[in-house]
C-alpha positions as CSV (number, residue, x, y, z in Angstrom):
1,X,-22.6,17.1,-19.0
2,X,-23.4,13.5,-19.5
3,X,-22.5,10.6,-17.3
4,X,-20.8,9.0,-20.2
5,X,-18.3,11.9,-20.2
6,X,-17.0,10.7,-16.8
7,X,-15.9,7.2,-17.7
8,X,-12.4,8.2,-16.4
9,X,-10.9,11.2,-14.8
10,X,-8.7,12.0,-17.8
11,X,-11.7,13.5,-19.5
12,X,-11.7,16.5,-17.2
13,X,-7.9,16.7,-17.2
14,X,-7.7,16.5,-20.9
15,X,-10.4,19.2,-21.3
16,X,-8.4,21.5,-19.1
17,X,-5.1,20.7,-20.8
18,X,-6.7,21.2,-24.2
19,X,-8.3,24.5,-23.2
20,X,-4.8,25.7,-21.9
21,X,-2.7,24.4,-24.8
22,X,-5.0,24.7,-27.7
23,X,-7.6,27.4,-27.1
24,X,-10.1,26.5,-29.7
25,X,-13.3,26.9,-27.7
26,X,-16.3,28.0,-29.6
27,X,-16.5,31.6,-28.4
28,X,-20.1,32.1,-29.3
29,X,-21.1,28.9,-27.4
30,X,-19.0,29.9,-24.4
31,X,-20.4,33.4,-24.4
32,X,-24.0,32.1,-24.4
33,X,-23.1,29.7,-21.6
34,X,-21.6,32.6,-19.6
35,X,-24.6,34.8,-20.0
36,X,-26.8,32.0,-18.8
37,X,-24.4,31.3,-15.9
38,X,-24.5,35.0,-14.9
39,X,-28.2,34.8,-14.7
40,X,-27.9,31.9,-12.3
41,X,-25.3,33.9,-10.2
42,X,-26.3,37.5,-10.4
43,X,-23.9,40.1,-9.2
44,X,-25.0,41.9,-6.0
45,X,-25.5,45.6,-6.4
46,X,-24.7,48.3,-3.7
47,X,-26.7,51.4,-4.5
48,X,-24.9,54.6,-3.5
49,X,-26.8,57.8,-3.3
50,X,-25.9,61.2,-1.9
51,X,-25.0,64.7,-3.0
52,X,-22.0,65.5,-5.3
53,X,-18.7,65.2,-3.5
54,X,-20.3,63.3,-0.6
55,X,-17.6,60.6,-0.8
56,X,-19.2,57.8,-2.8
57,X,-16.1,57.2,-4.9
58,X,-13.9,57.1,-1.9
59,X,-16.1,54.3,-0.5
60,X,-15.8,52.3,-3.6
61,X,-12.0,52.8,-3.6
62,X,-11.7,51.7,0.0
63,X,-14.0,48.7,-0.3
64,X,-12.3,47.4,-3.4
65,X,-8.8,48.6,-2.9
66,X,-8.9,49.9,-6.4
67,X,-7.1,53.1,-7.3
68,X,-9.2,56.2,-7.8
69,X,-8.0,56.6,-11.4
70,X,-9.2,53.1,-12.2
71,X,-12.6,53.8,-10.7
72,X,-12.9,57.0,-12.8
73,X,-12.3,55.1,-16.0
74,X,-14.5,52.1,-15.0
75,X,-17.9,53.7,-14.6
76,X,-20.4,52.8,-17.3
77,X,-23.6,54.7,-17.8
78,X,-26.8,52.8,-17.1
79,X,-29.4,55.7,-17.3
80,X,-29.0,59.3,-18.4
81,X,-27.6,60.2,-15.0
82,X,-26.6,57.1,-13.1
83,X,-23.6,54.8,-13.6
84,X,-22.5,51.2,-12.9
85,X,-19.0,50.3,-11.7
86,X,-18.3,46.6,-11.9
87,X,-15.5,45.2,-9.8
88,X,-13.3,43.5,-11.1
89,X,-14.3,44.9,-14.4
90,X,-13.9,41.7,-16.5
91,X,-15.3,39.2,-14.0
92,X,-17.3,41.2,-11.4
93,X,-17.9,40.1,-7.8
94,X,-19.9,43.2,-6.9
95,X,-21.5,46.1,-8.8
96,X,-21.8,49.6,-7.4
97,X,-24.6,51.8,-8.7
98,X,-23.8,55.5,-8.4
99,X,-26.7,57.9,-8.6
100,X,-26.0,61.5,-9.8
101,X,-25.6,64.0,-7.0
102,X,-29.0,64.6,-5.3
103,X,-30.0,68.3,-4.9
104,X,-28.3,69.5,-8.1
105,X,-30.1,72.3,-10.0
106,X,-32.4,71.1,-12.7
107,X,-32.0,67.5,-11.8
108,X,-35.1,65.5,-11.2
109,X,-33.9,62.1,-9.8
110,X,-37.3,60.4,-10.2
111,X,-36.5,58.2,-13.2
112,X,-33.1,57.3,-11.8
113,X,-34.5,56.3,-8.5
114,X,-37.2,54.1,-10.1
115,X,-34.5,52.3,-12.1
116,X,-32.1,51.9,-9.1
117,X,-34.9,50.5,-6.9
118,X,-35.2,47.5,-9.3
119,X,-31.4,46.8,-9.2
120,X,-30.2,47.2,-5.6
121,X,-29.3,44.6,-3.0
122,X,-28.3,47.2,-0.4
123,X,-29.1,50.9,-0.2
124,X,-26.1,53.0,1.0
125,X,-26.8,56.7,1.7
126,X,-23.7,58.9,1.9
127,X,-23.5,62.3,3.7
128,X,-20.6,64.5,4.2
129,X,-20.8,65.4,7.9
130,X,-19.8,69.1,7.3
131,X,-22.6,69.6,4.9
132,X,-25.6,70.6,7.0
133,X,-28.1,70.7,4.0
134,X,-29.1,67.1,3.4
135,X,-32.7,67.8,2.6
136,X,-32.5,66.2,-0.8
137,X,-31.1,63.0,0.6
138,X,-33.6,62.9,3.4
139,X,-36.5,63.3,0.9
140,X,-35.3,60.4,-1.3
141,X,-34.7,58.1,1.7
142,X,-38.2,58.8,3.0
143,X,-39.8,58.0,-0.3
144,X,-37.8,54.8,-0.8
145,X,-38.6,53.5,2.7
146,X,-42.2,54.3,2.3
147,X,-42.3,52.0,-0.7
148,X,-39.9,49.5,0.7
149,X,-40.3,49.4,4.5
150,X,-38.5,46.1,4.6
151,X,-35.2,47.5,3.1
152,X,-32.3,48.0,5.5
153,X,-30.4,51.2,5.0
154,X,-26.7,51.9,5.6
155,X,-25.9,55.6,6.2
156,X,-22.3,56.5,5.9
157,X,-21.1,59.9,7.3
158,X,-17.9,61.0,5.6
159,X,-15.2,63.7,5.8
160,X,-14.8,63.7,9.6
161,X,-11.5,65.5,9.5
162,X,-13.1,68.6,8.0
163,X,-14.5,69.3,11.5
164,X,-11.4,68.4,13.5
165,X,-9.8,71.3,15.5
166,X,-6.4,72.3,14.3
167,X,-3.8,69.6,15.0
168,X,-6.4,67.0,15.9
169,X,-6.1,63.5,14.5
170,X,-8.3,60.5,14.4
171,X,-9.5,59.1,17.7
172,X,-8.5,55.6,18.6
173,X,-10.2,53.2,19.1
174,X,-12.9,54.2,16.6
175,X,-15.6,55.8,18.9
176,X,-18.6,56.3,16.7
177,X,-20.7,53.3,17.5
178,X,-22.2,54.6,20.8
179,X,-25.5,56.4,21.0
180,X,-25.4,59.1,22.2
181,X,-22.0,59.8,20.8
182,X,-19.2,60.2,23.4
183,X,-18.4,63.7,24.7
184,X,-14.7,63.1,24.0
185,X,-15.4,63.8,20.3
186,X,-14.6,67.4,19.1
187,X,-17.7,69.5,19.8
188,X,-18.5,70.7,16.3
189,X,-18.0,67.2,14.9
190,X,-20.2,65.6,17.5
191,X,-23.0,68.1,17.0
192,X,-22.9,67.7,13.2
193,X,-23.0,63.9,13.4
194,X,-25.8,63.9,15.9
195,X,-27.9,66.4,13.9
196,X,-27.9,64.2,10.8
197,X,-28.8,61.1,12.9
198,X,-31.6,63.0,14.7
199,X,-33.0,64.2,11.4
200,X,-33.6,60.6,10.2
201,X,-34.9,59.1,13.4
202,X,-38.4,59.1,12.0
203,X,-37.5,57.4,8.7
204,X,-40.4,55.1,7.7
205,X,-40.0,51.3,7.7
206,X,-39.2,48.6,10.1
207,X,-35.9,47.2,8.6
208,X,-32.7,48.1,10.5
209,X,-30.8,51.4,9.8
210,X,-27.1,51.4,10.5
211,X,-24.9,54.5,10.9
212,X,-21.2,54.5,10.2
213,X,-18.7,57.4,10.4
214,X,-15.7,57.1,8.2
215,X,-12.8,59.3,7.0
216,X,-11.6,57.7,3.8
217,X,-8.7,59.9,2.7
218,X,-5.7,59.3,0.3
219,X,-2.3,58.6,1.8
220,X,-1.0,62.0,0.6
221,X,-3.7,63.8,2.8
222,X,-1.6,62.9,5.8
223,X,-4.1,61.2,8.0
224,X,-3.4,57.8,9.6
225,X,-4.9,55.4,8.9
226,X,-6.1,56.8,5.6
227,X,-9.1,54.4,5.6
228,X,-10.3,55.3,9.1
229,X,-13.5,53.5,10.0
230,X,-13.2,51.0,7.1
231,X,-13.5,47.9,9.3
232,X,-16.7,49.3,10.9
233,X,-18.1,50.0,7.4
234,X,-17.4,46.4,6.5
235,X,-19.0,45.1,9.7
236,X,-22.1,47.2,8.9
237,X,-22.3,45.8,5.3
238,X,-21.9,42.3,6.5
239,X,-24.6,42.7,9.2
240,X,-27.1,44.1,6.8
241,X,-26.5,41.5,4.0
242,X,-25.5,37.8,3.9
243,X,-23.3,38.2,0.8
244,X,-20.0,37.7,2.5
245,X,-18.5,40.4,0.3
246,X,-15.6,41.3,2.6
247,X,-13.9,37.9,2.2
248,X,-14.7,37.8,-1.5
249,X,-13.0,41.2,-2.1
250,X,-10.3,41.2,0.5
251,X,-9.4,37.6,1.1
252,X,-7.9,36.5,4.4
253,X,-7.0,39.2,6.8
254,X,-3.3,38.2,6.8
255,X,-3.2,38.7,3.0
256,X,-1.7,42.2,2.5
257,X,0.3,41.5,-0.6
258,X,-1.1,43.4,-3.6
259,X,-0.5,40.6,-6.0
260,X,-2.3,38.1,-3.7
261,X,-5.2,40.4,-3.1
262,X,-5.7,41.2,-6.8
263,X,-5.4,37.5,-7.6
264,X,-7.9,36.6,-4.9
265,X,-10.5,39.0,-6.5
266,X,-10.0,37.4,-9.9
267,X,-10.2,33.9,-8.5
268,X,-13.5,34.7,-6.7
269,X,-14.9,36.2,-9.9
270,X,-14.0,33.3,-12.1
271,X,-15.2,30.8,-9.4
272,X,-18.6,32.5,-9.3
273,X,-18.8,32.2,-13.0
274,X,-17.9,28.6,-12.9
275,X,-20.5,28.1,-10.2
276,X,-23.1,29.7,-12.4
277,X,-22.1,27.2,-15.2
278,X,-22.3,24.3,-12.7
279,X,-25.8,25.3,-11.7
280,X,-27.1,24.9,-15.2
281,X,-29.2,21.7,-15.8
282,X,-26.8,20.6,-18.6
283,X,-23.3,22.0,-18.9
284,X,-20.4,20.8,-20.9
285,X,-17.1,20.3,-19.2
286,X,-15.6,22.4,-22.0
287,X,-17.2,25.5,-20.7
288,X,-16.0,25.0,-17.1
289,X,-12.5,24.1,-18.4
290,X,-12.5,27.2,-20.6
291,X,-13.3,29.5,-17.6
292,X,-10.5,27.8,-15.6
293,X,-8.1,28.2,-18.4
294,X,-8.9,32.0,-18.6
295,X,-8.4,32.3,-14.9
296,X,-4.9,30.6,-15.0
297,X,-3.9,32.8,-18.0
298,X,-4.9,36.0,-16.2
299,X,-3.0,34.9,-13.0
300,X,0.1,34.2,-15.1
301,X,-0.2,37.7,-16.6
302,X,-0.6,39.2,-13.1
303,X,2.5,37.6,-11.8
304,X,4.5,38.4,-15.0
305,X,5.0,34.7,-15.9
306,X,5.4,33.1,-19.3
307,X,2.4,30.8,-19.7
308,X,3.7,28.7,-22.5
309,X,3.4,25.0,-23.2
310,X,6.4,24.2,-21.0
311,X,5.0,26.1,-18.0
312,X,1.5,24.8,-18.4
313,X,2.8,21.2,-18.6
314,X,4.9,21.7,-15.5
315,X,1.9,23.2,-13.6
316,X,-0.5,20.4,-14.6
317,X,2.2,17.8,-13.7
318,X,2.7,19.3,-10.2
319,X,-1.1,19.6,-9.6
320,X,-1.4,15.9,-10.5
321,X,-3.8,13.2,-11.2
322,X,-4.9,12.9,-7.5
323,X,-6.5,16.2,-7.7
324,X,-8.1,15.5,-11.0
325,X,-9.6,12.3,-9.7
326,X,-10.9,14.2,-6.7
327,X,-12.6,16.5,-9.1
328,X,-14.0,13.6,-10.9
329,X,-15.6,12.2,-7.7
330,X,-17.2,15.6,-7.0
331,X,-18.5,16.0,-10.6
332,X,-19.7,12.4,-10.7
333,X,-21.6,12.8,-7.4
334,X,-23.1,16.0,-8.8
335,X,-24.2,14.3,-12.0
336,X,-25.8,11.4,-10.1
337,X,-27.6,13.8,-7.7
338,X,-29.0,15.8,-10.6
339,X,-30.8,12.9,-12.2
340,X,-32.8,12.2,-9.0
341,X,-36.3,13.5,-9.8
342,X,-37.4,16.7,-8.0
343,X,-34.9,16.6,-5.1
344,X,-32.0,16.2,-7.5
345,X,-33.0,19.1,-9.7
346,X,-32.8,21.5,-6.7
347,X,-30.0,20.1,-4.6
348,X,-28.1,18.9,-7.6
349,X,-27.9,22.4,-9.0
350,X,-26.6,23.8,-5.8
351,X,-24.1,20.9,-5.5
352,X,-23.0,21.4,-9.1
353,X,-22.6,25.1,-8.6
354,X,-20.5,24.8,-5.4
355,X,-18.5,21.9,-7.0
356,X,-17.6,23.7,-10.2
357,X,-16.9,27.0,-8.4
358,X,-14.9,25.4,-5.6
359,X,-12.6,23.5,-7.9
360,X,-12.0,26.7,-9.8
361,X,-11.2,28.5,-6.6
362,X,-8.8,25.8,-5.4
363,X,-7.1,25.7,-8.8
364,X,-6.6,29.4,-8.7
365,X,-5.1,29.4,-5.2
366,X,-2.7,26.6,-6.1
367,X,-1.7,28.6,-9.2
368,X,-0.9,31.7,-6.9
369,X,1.6,29.6,-5.0
370,X,3.1,28.2,-8.3
371,X,3.4,31.7,-9.9
372,X,4.6,33.5,-6.7
373,X,7.4,30.9,-6.2
374,X,8.5,31.1,-9.8
375,X,8.4,34.9,-9.7
376,X,10.8,34.9,-6.8
377,X,13.0,32.2,-8.4
378,X,12.1,29.6,-5.8
379,X,11.4,25.9,-6.2
380,X,7.8,24.8,-6.3
381,X,7.1,22.0,-3.8
382,X,4.6,19.5,-5.1
383,X,3.4,18.5,-1.7
384,X,2.8,22.1,-0.7
385,X,1.0,22.8,-3.9
386,X,-1.4,19.9,-3.4
387,X,-2.0,20.7,0.2
388,X,-2.9,24.2,-0.8
389,X,-5.3,22.8,-3.3
390,X,-7.0,20.6,-0.8
391,X,-7.3,23.3,1.8
392,X,-8.7,25.9,-0.6
393,X,-11.2,23.4,-2.1
394,X,-12.9,23.4,1.3
395,X,-12.6,27.2,1.6
396,X,-14.0,27.6,-1.9
397,X,-16.9,25.3,-1.1
398,X,-17.7,27.3,2.0
399,X,-17.5,30.6,0.1
400,X,-19.7,29.4,-2.7
401,X,-22.3,27.9,-0.4
402,X,-22.5,31.2,1.5
403,X,-23.1,33.1,-1.8
404,X,-25.7,30.6,-2.9
405,X,-27.5,30.8,0.4
406,X,-27.7,34.6,0.2
407,X,-29.2,34.5,-3.3
408,X,-31.8,32.0,-2.3
409,X,-33.2,34.3,0.4
């Protein structure tokens, strides 16, 4: 982007309006920009390893809120035996790397392990608590930690209800954090959990190792809650990484609406992409506007709204010039910072990333309010829409800075 592009705020607004009303963006140029942006904002990878039926897919379903069927269709092979699952698929926030079940006959995991080691941001070992033979998992964990003693490891013990006595339900509050485990737990369950934990006490390395016990069942299995221990699992992930994934995937805790949660995940994905574009030394406003246009179009589809010329004009009119001029100020500041030698190239890139991403985030959140009100046949209040934009601009800035900080470590 050139400073001359910012002579007045209408440049950005017209770019966005054009991208929405007349989608004639050079797809090849946009695709090249997006590839470069993705390199600037790589997707974090959670590496799941364990035996077949250990519960790896259940963990992905619980963390993402995605249905099991969607997960099954979404895996993509990355080696002969391992698979990637990007979530959301079209604009990923996180990538799960699923290794083929360890301990299977005629399966040598050596090549897969070597590949996965070059990809992972967090190693997650999964063990079904009723399965006493975890030698294959222990062996791989030992080998990995010998090579990477600085890697933290999250070990998730699954399938708790398989060792409940008849008629026994989940214990509340969740009691599995204590060491030793409380004697109030069913005896067989406590012994099995403790045996796995004792077996890995001599794991090489100095980085932390965190144990979490979960029972991630489906609603039809009859256990309440069906994602027992999920909050503890999230706390463990957040303590071992600085990715801030829980908020990026789940949104605010009070957001329980399926539409809002799905929309939030799309907004974060597109915001990260826009942030990647903003981090490039030179980026055309067309590329950022095209990403924002795609986001608004996908949100309209999600809420079942017609996204025609009339609706687009109404939305842009409600959002208003005040917001556009605020965007201009941020972009202009970023452009000025970037041209400062040395300091500007570093700080300017971060500023640009957070600015482009945050405005995309705020625009998406304002659009949720707009589409949700129209979906319910209610009037869209302009002041409320602009207030939401202003609030979410700060929220988006915070989210993007958190992600950028985690990637600089």
